[in-house]
All heavy atoms as an XYZ file, in Angstrom:
742
protein
N      64.000    -86.160    -96.263
C      63.573    -86.555    -97.582
C      63.567    -85.316    -98.483
O      63.123    -84.252    -98.096
C      62.173    -87.179    -97.531
C      61.679    -87.566    -98.906
S      59.933    -88.044    -99.006
C      59.759    -89.190    -97.688
N      64.073    -85.485    -99.693
C      64.062    -84.398   -100.663
C      62.674    -84.214   -101.241
O      61.984    -85.171   -101.526
C      65.026    -84.736   -101.806
C      66.249    -83.874   -101.820
C      67.126    -84.217   -102.993
O      67.818    -85.232   -102.912
O      67.104    -83.461   -103.965
N      62.259    -82.986   -101.420
C      60.935    -82.713   -101.968
C      60.927    -82.646   -103.484
O      59.903    -82.902   -104.101
C      60.389    -81.400   -101.400
C      60.003    -81.534    -99.951
O      59.682    -82.617    -99.495
N      60.042    -80.439    -99.229
N      62.049    -82.253   -104.097
C      62.113    -82.103   -105.542
C      63.277    -82.901   -106.092
O      64.395    -82.816   -105.584
C      62.286    -80.622   -105.927
O      61.223    -79.867   -105.346
C      62.253    -80.446   -107.428
N      63.013    -83.683   -107.138
C      64.043    -84.457   -107.820
C      64.121    -84.000   -109.264
O      63.101    -83.657   -109.870
C      63.714    -85.954   -107.780
C      63.544    -86.584   -106.406
C      63.117    -88.042   -106.556
C      64.834    -86.499   -105.614
N      65.316    -83.998   -109.822
C      65.526    -83.632   -111.214
C      66.171    -84.806   -111.935
O      67.091    -85.434   -111.407
C      66.447    -82.410   -111.330
C      65.929    -81.189   -110.634
C      66.360    -80.852   -109.360
C      64.999    -80.361   -111.250
C      65.885    -79.725   -108.714
C      64.513    -79.230   -110.613
C      64.957    -78.922   -109.345
O      64.481    -77.809   -108.710
N      65.702    -85.062   -113.146
C      66.248    -86.139   -113.963
C      66.517    -85.609   -115.361
O      65.660    -84.952   -115.954
C      65.249    -87.301   -114.074
C      64.909    -87.932   -112.767
C      63.802    -87.512   -112.048
C      65.689    -88.953   -112.241
C      63.469    -88.089   -110.829
C      65.372    -89.534   -111.027
C      64.260    -89.109   -110.317
N      67.695    -85.886   -115.889
C      67.965    -85.485   -117.267
C      67.714    -86.676   -118.181
O      68.021    -87.814   -117.848
C      69.371    -84.935   -117.434
C      70.510    -85.883   -117.085
C      71.833    -85.168   -117.228
C      72.988    -86.071   -116.843
N      74.273    -85.387   -116.970
N      67.139    -86.392   -119.322
C      66.779    -87.407   -120.306
C      67.975    -87.644   -121.214
O      68.275    -86.833   -122.083
C      65.575    -86.946   -121.124
C      65.016    -88.020   -122.027
O      65.771    -88.941   -122.394
O      63.831    -87.935   -122.373
N      68.689    -88.738   -121.009
C      69.898    -89.027   -121.767
C      69.586    -89.651   -123.129
O      70.474    -89.867   -123.929
C      70.820    -89.943   -120.959
C      71.306    -89.309   -119.670
S      72.012    -87.650   -119.881
C      73.453    -88.027   -120.852
N      68.327    -89.902   -123.394
C      67.916    -90.447   -124.689
C      67.869    -89.334   -125.738
O      67.865    -89.611   -126.930
C      66.544    -91.111   -124.554
C      66.319    -92.177   -125.583
O      67.259    -92.797   -126.060
N      65.082    -92.398   -125.937
N      67.836    -88.086   -125.286
C      67.753    -86.930   -126.180
C      68.809    -85.907   -125.765
O      68.560    -85.095   -124.880
C      66.359    -86.293   -126.121
C      65.273    -87.238   -126.469
N      64.566    -87.944   -125.528
C      64.788    -87.623   -127.666
C      63.683    -88.708   -126.127
N      63.799    -88.536   -127.426
N      69.980    -85.951   -126.402
C      71.061    -85.024   -126.098
C      71.494    -84.315   -127.374
O      71.300    -84.832   -128.481
C      72.254    -85.765   -125.506
S      71.928    -86.483   -123.888
N      72.108    -83.139   -127.198
C      72.611    -82.427   -128.368
C      74.048    -82.871   -128.672
O      74.581    -83.781   -128.025
C      72.481    -80.919   -128.184
C      73.415    -80.354   -127.129
O      74.263    -81.092   -126.586
O      73.304    -79.154   -126.848
N      74.680    -82.198   -129.612
C      76.019    -82.593   -130.044
C      77.064    -82.414   -128.949
O      78.124    -83.031   -129.005
C      76.428    -81.820   -131.309
C      76.664    -80.338   -131.093
C      75.399    -79.503   -131.164
O      74.291    -80.023   -131.213
N      75.548    -78.181   -131.155
N      76.787    -81.596   -127.932
C      77.702    -81.405   -126.812
C      77.351    -82.287   -125.619
O      77.854    -82.082   -124.520
C      77.702    -79.930   -126.388
C      78.273    -79.047   -127.468
O      79.254    -79.404   -128.113
N      77.657    -77.901   -127.690
N      76.456    -83.227   -125.830
C      76.017    -84.187   -124.812
C      75.230    -83.540   -123.672
O      75.200    -84.060   -122.559
C      77.188    -85.015   -124.273
C      76.727    -86.376   -123.808
O      75.743    -86.915   -124.299
N      77.448    -86.948   -122.852
N      74.615    -82.395   -123.938
C      73.695    -81.792   -122.978
C      72.299    -82.339   -123.264
O      71.903    -82.470   -124.417
C      73.677    -80.272   -123.124
C      74.784    -79.597   -122.359
C      76.026    -79.420   -122.931
C      74.585    -79.143   -121.065
C      77.052    -78.795   -122.233
C      75.592    -78.521   -120.358
C      76.824    -78.350   -120.947
O      77.828    -77.742   -120.240
N      71.543    -82.638   -122.207
C      70.190    -83.163   -122.427
C      69.275    -82.115   -123.038
O      69.439    -80.913   -122.788
C      69.722    -83.536   -121.021
C      70.486    -82.618   -120.126
C      71.825    -82.436   -120.793
N      68.323    -82.568   -123.836
C      67.334    -81.660   -124.403
C      66.100    -81.560   -123.516
O      65.270    -80.688   -123.718
C      66.939    -82.118   -125.808
C      68.074    -81.974   -126.805
C      67.627    -82.310   -128.199
C      68.762    -82.109   -129.187
N      68.343    -82.400   -130.548
N      65.995    -82.466   -122.530
C      64.860    -82.453   -121.604
C      65.332    -82.778   -120.197
O      66.219    -83.601   -119.996
C      63.833    -83.527   -121.979
C      62.893    -83.180   -123.061
C      61.853    -84.279   -123.196
C      60.960    -84.028   -124.379
N      60.030    -85.114   -124.588
N      64.682    -82.139   -119.250
C      64.877    -82.444   -117.832
C      63.492    -82.581   -117.213
O      62.576    -81.822   -117.539
C      65.664    -81.329   -117.123
C      67.094    -81.305   -117.649
C      65.644    -81.521   -115.606
C      67.935    -80.196   -117.070
N      63.346    -83.555   -116.339
C      62.075    -83.763   -115.654
C      62.233    -83.324   -114.200
O      63.141    -83.760   -113.500
C      61.672    -85.241   -115.697
C      61.533    -85.766   -117.101
C      62.529    -86.517   -117.678
C      60.393    -85.488   -117.854
C      62.407    -86.993   -118.980
C      60.261    -85.955   -119.146
C      61.267    -86.709   -119.704
O      61.142    -87.163   -120.990
N      61.346    -82.435   -113.759
C      61.319    -81.969   -112.374
C      60.141    -82.651   -111.696
O      58.989    -82.452   -112.088
C      61.152    -80.458   -112.338
C      61.049    -79.881   -110.940
C      60.829    -78.379   -110.998
C      60.593    -77.791   -109.636
N      60.262    -76.355   -109.727
N      60.432    -83.458   -110.694
C      59.403    -84.230   -110.006
C      59.353    -83.792   -108.549
O      60.351    -83.857   -107.847
C      59.715    -85.755   -110.082
C      58.633    -86.562   -109.400
C      59.906    -86.199   -111.520
N      58.195    -83.314   -108.127
C      58.010    -82.912   -106.743
C      57.212    -83.974   -106.004
O      56.183    -84.432   -106.487
C      57.307    -81.562   -106.665
C      58.167    -80.441   -107.208
C      57.573    -79.085   -106.938
O      57.014    -78.891   -105.846
O      57.684    -78.241   -107.834
N      57.692    -84.322   -104.844
C      57.050    -85.346   -104.037
C      55.603    -84.977   -103.757
O      55.293    -83.850   -103.434
C      57.822    -85.507   -102.723
C      57.293    -86.602   -101.842
C      57.481    -87.937   -102.184
C      56.593    -86.304   -100.696
C      56.991    -88.948   -101.383
C      56.097    -87.312    -99.885
C      56.295    -88.629   -100.238
O      55.808    -89.627    -99.451
N      54.721    -85.908   -103.933
C      53.281    -85.823   -103.653
C      52.497    -84.915   -104.590
O      51.340    -84.627   -104.333
C      53.006    -85.421   -102.195
O      53.167    -84.040   -102.012
N      53.089    -84.455   -105.680
C      52.321    -83.684   -106.656
C      52.029    -84.568   -107.864
O      52.813    -85.444   -108.200
C      53.090    -82.442   -107.108
C      53.145    -81.376   -106.035
C      53.514    -80.049   -106.620
C      53.454    -78.975   -105.563
N      53.837    -77.676   -106.103
N      50.910    -84.307   -108.498
C      50.489    -85.141   -109.629
C      50.917    -84.529   -110.955
O      50.198    -84.574   -111.935
C      48.976    -85.349   -109.607
C      48.519    -86.154   -108.413
S      46.783    -86.626   -108.471
C      45.979    -85.059   -108.567
N      52.103    -83.946   -110.957
C      52.602    -83.393   -112.205
C      54.110    -83.539   -112.249
O      54.774    -83.728   -111.235
C      52.209    -81.924   -112.374
C      52.806    -80.908   -111.412
C      54.067    -80.285   -111.984
C      51.808    -79.825   -111.129
N      54.627    -83.468   -113.445
C      56.060    -83.392   -113.683
C      56.254    -82.144   -114.527
O      55.534    -81.931   -115.493
C      56.571    -84.639   -114.439
C      56.518    -85.870   -113.539
C      57.990    -84.404   -114.949
C      56.938    -87.151   -114.243
N      57.208    -81.328   -114.138
C      57.527    -80.186   -114.986
C      58.610    -80.629   -115.957
O      59.606    -81.222   -115.554
C      57.994    -79.004   -114.158
C      56.856    -78.324   -113.437
C      57.286    -77.018   -112.813
O      57.775    -76.144   -113.533
O      57.134    -76.912   -111.592
N      58.376    -80.360   -117.236
C      59.333    -80.727   -118.265
C      60.065    -79.464   -118.681
O      59.443    -78.500   -119.133
C      58.643    -81.394   -119.460
C      57.934    -82.668   -118.985
C      59.660    -81.707   -120.558
C      57.098    -83.354   -120.039
N      61.374    -79.450   -118.508
C      62.196    -78.318   -118.867
C      62.944    -78.653   -120.155
O      63.415    -79.780   -120.327
C      63.211    -78.001   -117.768
C      62.653    -77.479   -116.443
C      62.018    -78.574   -115.626
C      63.742    -76.825   -115.648
N      63.023    -77.689   -121.049
C      63.798    -77.834   -122.275
C      64.232    -76.450   -122.720
O      63.982    -75.466   -122.027
C      63.019    -78.583   -123.366
C      61.704    -77.928   -123.737
O      61.605    -76.688   -123.668
O      60.773    -78.656   -124.098
N      64.895    -76.347   -123.863
C      65.426    -75.054   -124.279
C      64.326    -74.038   -124.586
O      64.565    -72.839   -124.545
C      66.346    -75.220   -125.487
O      65.640    -75.792   -126.563
N      63.119    -74.491   -124.891
C      61.997    -73.583   -125.112
C      61.222    -73.284   -123.834
O      60.484    -72.309   -123.766
C      61.030    -74.155   -126.155
C      61.655    -74.226   -127.531
O      62.453    -73.321   -127.878
O      61.370    -75.185   -128.256
N      61.359    -74.134   -122.841
C      60.650    -73.986   -121.560
C      61.675    -74.131   -120.434
O      61.644    -75.100   -119.673
C      59.553    -75.044   -121.414
C      58.593    -75.070   -122.558
N      58.772    -75.878   -123.659
C      57.466    -74.369   -122.792
C      57.778    -75.674   -124.508
N      56.977    -74.765   -124.006
N      62.578    -73.166   -120.349
C      63.704    -73.264   -119.419
C      63.231    -73.360   -117.977
O      63.826    -74.055   -117.162
C      64.684    -72.091   -119.638
C      65.333    -72.244   -121.016
C      65.728    -72.023   -118.538
C      66.211    -71.090   -121.441
N      62.147    -72.705   -117.634
C      61.615    -72.764   -116.267
C      60.598    -73.881   -116.096
O      60.090    -74.093   -115.001
C      60.998    -71.427   -115.876
C      61.986    -70.282   -115.895
C      63.207    -70.527   -115.028
O      63.105    -71.028   -113.906
N      64.361    -70.197   -115.539
N      60.264    -74.583   -117.158
C      59.381    -75.738   -117.072
C      57.968    -75.492   -117.558
O      57.490    -74.370   -117.569
N      57.346    -76.579   -117.998
C      55.919    -76.570   -118.345
C      55.327    -77.814   -117.708
O      55.935    -78.885   -117.716
C      55.698    -76.533   -119.853
C      56.185    -77.747   -120.599
C      55.963    -77.589   -122.107
N      56.783    -78.529   -122.813
C      56.462    -79.784   -123.074
N      55.304    -80.263   -122.672
N      57.272    -80.579   -123.728
N      54.147    -77.691   -117.126
C      53.585    -78.826   -116.374
C      53.019    -79.914   -117.283
O      52.446    -79.646   -118.339
C      52.469    -78.179   -115.550
C      52.087    -76.965   -116.322
C      53.322    -76.495   -117.025
N      53.216    -81.145   -116.857
C      52.631    -82.319   -117.491
C      51.866    -83.032   -116.386
O      52.468    -83.549   -115.448
C      53.737    -83.208   -118.076
C      53.233    -84.363   -118.890
C      52.821    -84.181   -120.199
C      53.172    -85.642   -118.349
C      52.355    -85.248   -120.951
C      52.716    -86.703   -119.094
C      52.309    -86.510   -120.402
N      50.541    -82.993   -116.451
C      49.698    -83.476   -115.353
C      49.352    -84.955   -115.483
O      49.217    -85.476   -116.590
C      48.399    -82.661   -115.280
C      48.622    -81.248   -114.841
C      48.752    -80.225   -115.764
C      48.736    -80.942   -113.490
C      48.988    -78.923   -115.354
C      48.962    -79.641   -113.071
C      49.091    -78.641   -114.006
O      49.324    -77.353   -113.597
N      49.175    -85.598   -114.340
C      48.782    -87.004   -114.253
C      47.525    -87.103   -113.394
O      47.247    -86.216   -112.593
C      49.914    -87.840   -113.639
C      51.146    -87.875   -114.491
C      52.126    -86.908   -114.348
C      51.315    -88.849   -115.451
C      53.263    -86.923   -115.135
C      52.443    -88.869   -116.248
C      53.416    -87.904   -116.086
N      46.813    -88.180   -113.536
C      45.574    -88.353   -112.779
C      45.827    -88.711   -111.315
O      44.948    -88.548   -110.479
C      44.690    -89.407   -113.443
O      45.382    -90.637   -113.523
N      47.036    -89.199   -111.014
C      47.371    -89.575   -109.637
C      48.891    -89.665   -109.497
O      49.600    -89.791   -110.497
C      46.751    -90.932   -109.289
O      47.395    -91.947   -110.033
N      49.393    -89.622   -108.257
C      50.834    -89.840   -108.069
C      51.275    -91.214   -108.594
O      52.388    -91.372   -109.068
C      51.019    -89.734   -106.551
C      49.899    -88.869   -106.097
C      48.738    -89.227   -106.997
N      50.379    -92.188   -108.520
C      50.692    -93.529   -109.023
C      50.933    -93.506   -110.535
O      51.887    -94.107   -111.029
C      49.561    -94.498   -108.674
C      49.796    -95.889   -109.149
N      50.745    -96.718   -108.589
C      49.225    -96.591   -110.156
C      50.737    -97.877   -109.229
N      49.818    -97.822   -110.186
N      50.078    -92.815   -111.289
C      50.269    -92.748   -112.744
C      51.540    -91.959   -113.077
O      52.243    -92.277   -114.029
C      49.052    -92.145   -113.438
O      48.823    -90.830   -113.034
N      51.848    -90.958   -112.265
C      53.101    -90.220   -112.444
C      54.297    -91.147   -112.238
O      55.238    -91.168   -113.026
C      53.160    -89.061   -111.454
C      54.425    -88.229   -111.581
C      54.774    -87.506   -110.308
N      55.024    -88.459   -109.250
C      55.062    -88.147   -107.961
N      54.810    -86.921   -107.577
N      55.312    -89.058   -107.058
N      54.257    -91.950   -111.184
C      55.352    -92.879   -110.909
C      55.468    -93.947   -111.995
O      56.573    -94.377   -112.320
C      55.167    -93.517   -109.538
C      55.303    -92.501   -108.408
O      55.826    -91.386   -108.661
O      54.877    -92.818   -107.283
N      54.357    -94.372   -112.559
C      54.396    -95.329   -113.674
C      55.110    -94.726   -114.877
O      55.884    -95.403   -115.561
C      52.986    -95.772   -114.076
C      52.375    -96.732   -113.084
O      53.116    -97.283   -112.230
O      51.138    -96.920   -113.135
N      54.864    -93.452   -115.151
C      55.545    -92.763   -116.241
C      57.056    -92.769   -116.007
O      57.845    -93.060   -116.913
C      55.026    -91.334   -116.373
C      55.789    -90.502   -117.360
C      55.576    -90.642   -118.726
C      56.725    -89.582   -116.917
C      56.284    -89.873   -119.636
C      57.427    -88.809   -117.820
C      57.213    -88.955   -119.186
N      57.465    -92.475   -114.793
C      58.891    -92.459   -114.456
C      59.494    -93.848   -114.636
O      60.603    -93.985   -115.162
C      59.113    -91.932   -113.028
C      58.715    -90.456   -112.967
C      60.559    -92.115   -112.587
C      58.649    -89.882   -111.574
N      58.780    -94.875   -114.231
C      59.279    -96.247   -114.399
C      59.471    -96.591   -115.869
O      60.409    -97.296   -116.232
C      58.329    -97.247   -113.745
C      58.395    -97.234   -112.236
C      57.378    -98.180   -111.635
C      57.311    -98.000   -110.133
N      56.224    -98.733   -109.522
N      58.599    -96.075   -116.725
C      58.713    -96.355   -118.159
C      59.951    -95.722   -118.772
O      60.517    -96.265   -119.720
C      57.471    -95.854   -118.912
C      56.231    -96.649   -118.626
C      55.002    -96.014   -119.278
O      55.071    -94.959   -119.889
N      53.876    -96.674   -119.122
N      60.362    -94.572   -118.268
C      61.510    -93.892   -118.856
C      62.788    -94.044   -118.024
O      63.819    -93.473   -118.360
C      61.211    -92.390   -119.079
C      60.957    -91.681   -117.753
C      60.063    -92.203   -120.060
C      60.878    -90.164   -117.873
N      62.748    -94.846   -116.976
C      63.860    -94.924   -116.028
C      65.184    -95.339   -116.654
O      66.244    -94.965   -116.157
C      63.525    -95.834   -114.864
C      63.427    -97.305   -115.196
C      63.122    -98.111   -113.949
C      62.857    -99.556   -114.205
N      63.823   -100.315   -114.910
N      65.162    -96.083   -117.751
C      66.405    -96.508   -118.385
C      67.072    -95.387   -119.169
O      68.211    -95.534   -119.607
C      66.154    -97.695   -119.319
C      65.739    -98.939   -118.554
O      66.095    -99.060   -117.357
O      65.056    -99.791   -119.145
N      66.378    -94.272   -119.356
C      66.897    -93.181   -120.174
C      67.162    -91.905   -119.382
O      67.518    -90.888   -119.959
C      65.916    -92.844   -121.308
C      65.596    -94.015   -122.158
N      66.496    -94.569   -123.037
C      64.486    -94.773   -122.247
C      65.940    -95.594   -123.638
N      64.722    -95.746   -123.168
N      66.961    -91.960   -118.069
C      67.127    -90.755   -117.266
C      68.186    -90.952   -116.184
O      68.406    -92.071   -115.718
C      65.793    -90.288   -116.630
C      65.187    -91.374   -115.740
C      64.809    -89.852   -117.700
C      63.929    -90.944   -114.987
N      68.834    -89.868   -115.823
C      69.802    -89.861   -114.733
C      69.435    -88.747   -113.770
O      69.088    -87.639   -114.188
C      71.216    -89.596   -115.262
C      71.821    -90.662   -116.160
C      73.158    -90.171   -116.698
C      71.998    -91.965   -115.407
N      69.542    -89.032   -112.506
C      69.224    -88.022   -111.499
C      70.332    -86.978   -111.465
O      71.516    -87.304   -111.566
C      69.082    -88.684   -110.139
C      68.608    -87.724   -109.092
C      68.202    -88.439   -107.846
N      67.972    -87.471   -106.801
C      67.867    -87.781   -105.539
N      67.956    -89.032   -105.152
N      67.650    -86.854   -104.643
N      69.950    -85.715   -111.353
C      70.914    -84.623   -111.246
C      70.560    -83.758   -110.052
O      69.449    -83.823   -109.527
C      70.954    -83.762   -112.536
C      69.591    -83.127   -112.835
C      71.466    -84.580   -113.712
C      69.605    -82.145   -113.993
N      71.518    -82.932   -109.636
C      71.249    -82.021   -108.520
C      70.910    -80.638   -109.066
O      70.966    -80.381   -110.266
C      72.444    -81.977   -107.559
C      73.716    -81.525   -108.242
O      73.696    -80.747   -109.198
N      74.837    -82.022   -107.760
N      70.552    -79.742   -108.173
C      70.108    -78.404   -108.574
C      71.221    -77.631   -109.279
O      70.966    -76.860   -110.211
C      69.588    -77.631   -107.354
C      68.854    -76.403   -107.726
N      69.446    -75.161   -107.745
C      67.576    -76.217   -108.138
C      68.572    -74.272   -108.142
N      67.425    -74.873   -108.380
N      72.464    -77.828   -108.869
C      73.580    -77.121   -109.501
C      73.742    -77.541   -110.959
O      73.963    -76.697   -111.834
C      74.887    -77.374   -108.734
C      74.947    -76.691   -107.384
C      74.145    -77.424   -106.313
O      73.907    -78.648   -106.444
O      73.718    -76.758   -105.343
N      73.632    -78.831   -111.242
C      73.726    -79.287   -112.625
C      72.542    -78.772   -113.440
O      72.697    -78.398   -114.598
C      73.806    -80.814   -112.705
C      74.083    -81.302   -114.109
C      74.337    -82.788   -114.224
O      74.418    -83.494   -113.199
O      74.448    -83.257   -115.376
N      71.371    -78.724   -112.827
C      70.201    -78.152   -113.501
C      70.486    -76.709   -113.920
O      70.228    -76.325   -115.060
C      68.975    -78.201   -112.592
C      67.767    -77.407   -113.089
C      67.159    -78.066   -114.323
C      66.741    -77.240   -111.995
N      71.039    -75.911   -113.019
C      71.340    -74.516   -113.332
C      72.356    -74.408   -114.460
O      72.241    -73.532   -115.326
C      71.820    -73.784   -112.086
C      70.714    -73.563   -111.067
C      71.201    -72.921   -109.789
O      72.435    -72.854   -109.563
O      70.343    -72.493   -109.001
N      73.369    -75.282   -114.473
C      74.360    -75.286   -115.554
C      73.700    -75.579   -116.902
O      74.004    -74.938   -117.905
C      75.456    -76.330   -115.288
C      76.377    -75.934   -114.155
O      76.403    -74.736   -113.777
O      77.067    -76.827   -113.639
N      72.801    -76.543   -116.918
C      72.115    -76.908   -118.159
C      71.211    -75.767   -118.625
O      71.171    -75.430   -119.810
C      71.338    -78.223   -117.986
C      72.313    -79.388   -117.771
C      70.443    -78.492   -119.195
C      71.671    -80.673   -117.295
N      70.497    -75.145   -117.691
C      69.629    -74.018   -118.050
C      70.450    -72.862   -118.626
O      70.045    -72.227   -119.599
C      68.828    -73.551   -116.835
C      67.722    -74.506   -116.447
C      67.031    -74.105   -115.161
O      67.684    -73.745   -114.187
N      65.719    -74.169   -115.157
N      71.616    -72.595   -118.055
C      72.494    -71.552   -118.575
C      72.963    -71.907   -119.985
O      72.985    -71.057   -120.877
C      73.685    -71.351   -117.636
C      74.678    -70.269   -118.024
C      73.990    -68.901   -118.074
C      75.836    -70.251   -117.049
N      73.318    -73.165   -120.193
C      73.715    -73.633   -121.521
C      72.579    -73.429   -122.531
O      72.810    -72.943   -123.643
C      74.109    -75.115   -121.448
C      74.386    -75.743   -122.783
C      75.599    -75.547   -123.433
C      73.428    -76.530   -123.406
C      75.844    -76.123   -124.672
C      73.661    -77.108   -124.633
C      74.878    -76.907   -125.265
O      75.122    -77.481   -126.489
N      71.348    -73.775   -122.146
C      70.196    -73.585   -123.043
C      70.020    -72.109   -123.388
O      69.752    -71.754   -124.529
C      68.932    -74.114   -122.393
C      68.807    -75.606   -122.357
C      69.504    -76.517   -123.124
C      67.951    -76.376   -121.521
N      69.118    -77.788   -122.803
C      68.156    -77.738   -121.825
C      67.028    -76.049   -120.548
C      67.465    -78.759   -121.195
C      66.342    -77.063   -119.908
C      66.571    -78.407   -120.240
N      70.154    -71.236   -122.374
C      70.003    -69.802   -122.619
C      71.059    -69.303   -123.605
O      70.758    -68.538   -124.506
C      70.095    -69.022   -121.306
C      68.876    -69.155   -120.438
C      69.048    -68.385   -119.137
C      67.883    -68.623   -118.209
N      68.056    -67.956   -116.916
N      72.300    -69.737   -123.415
C      73.371    -69.331   -124.319
C      73.128    -69.871   -125.727
O      73.383    -69.178   -126.707
C      74.719    -69.825   -123.808
C      75.219    -69.069   -122.610
C      76.550    -69.601   -122.155
C      77.080    -68.878   -120.935
N      78.341    -69.455   -120.458
N      72.653    -71.097   -125.835
C      72.385    -71.708   -127.149
C      71.300    -70.971   -127.897
O      71.364    -70.871   -129.123
C      71.979    -73.176   -126.983
O      73.029    -73.919   -126.447
N      70.333    -70.446   -127.201
C      69.226    -69.718   -127.846
C      69.677    -68.374   -128.385
O      69.089    -67.857   -129.319
C      68.078    -69.508   -126.865
C      67.314    -70.779   -126.603
C      66.270    -70.648   -125.566
N      65.452    -69.453   -125.677
C      64.499    -69.128   -124.827
N      64.269    -69.900   -123.802
N      63.797    -68.043   -124.982
N      70.727    -67.806   -127.814
C      71.148    -66.481   -128.251
C      72.003    -66.511   -129.516
O      72.323    -65.480   -130.071
C      71.910    -65.777   -127.124
O      73.092    -66.489   -126.787
N      72.382    -67.698   -129.990
C      73.184    -67.795   -131.227
C      72.324    -67.795   -132.453
O      71.293    -68.237   -132.553
C      74.052    -69.056   -131.203
C      75.130    -69.013   -130.167
C      75.152    -69.917   -129.118
C      76.137    -68.051   -130.218
C      76.144    -69.893   -128.144
C      77.121    -68.016   -129.255
C      77.122    -68.927   -128.233
O      78.090    -68.875   -127.283
């Protein structure tokens, strides 16, 4: 079983179709780390329980796609390059 899952938010993309948000979800933790161009390494978003965290994911499930760690690194590199312009 994978311990960490990454999801890109396809509801919020830039002109190059890169997501503006990524959700990092770790199994059995009551938080989701939200990564974006200002928080490339993530900022925690806490929930009262794993159940409430899973409910949040269910609410946004139509707008997110699962990605692997390599795609996450590509997106983070893109964000870093975009900030330097």
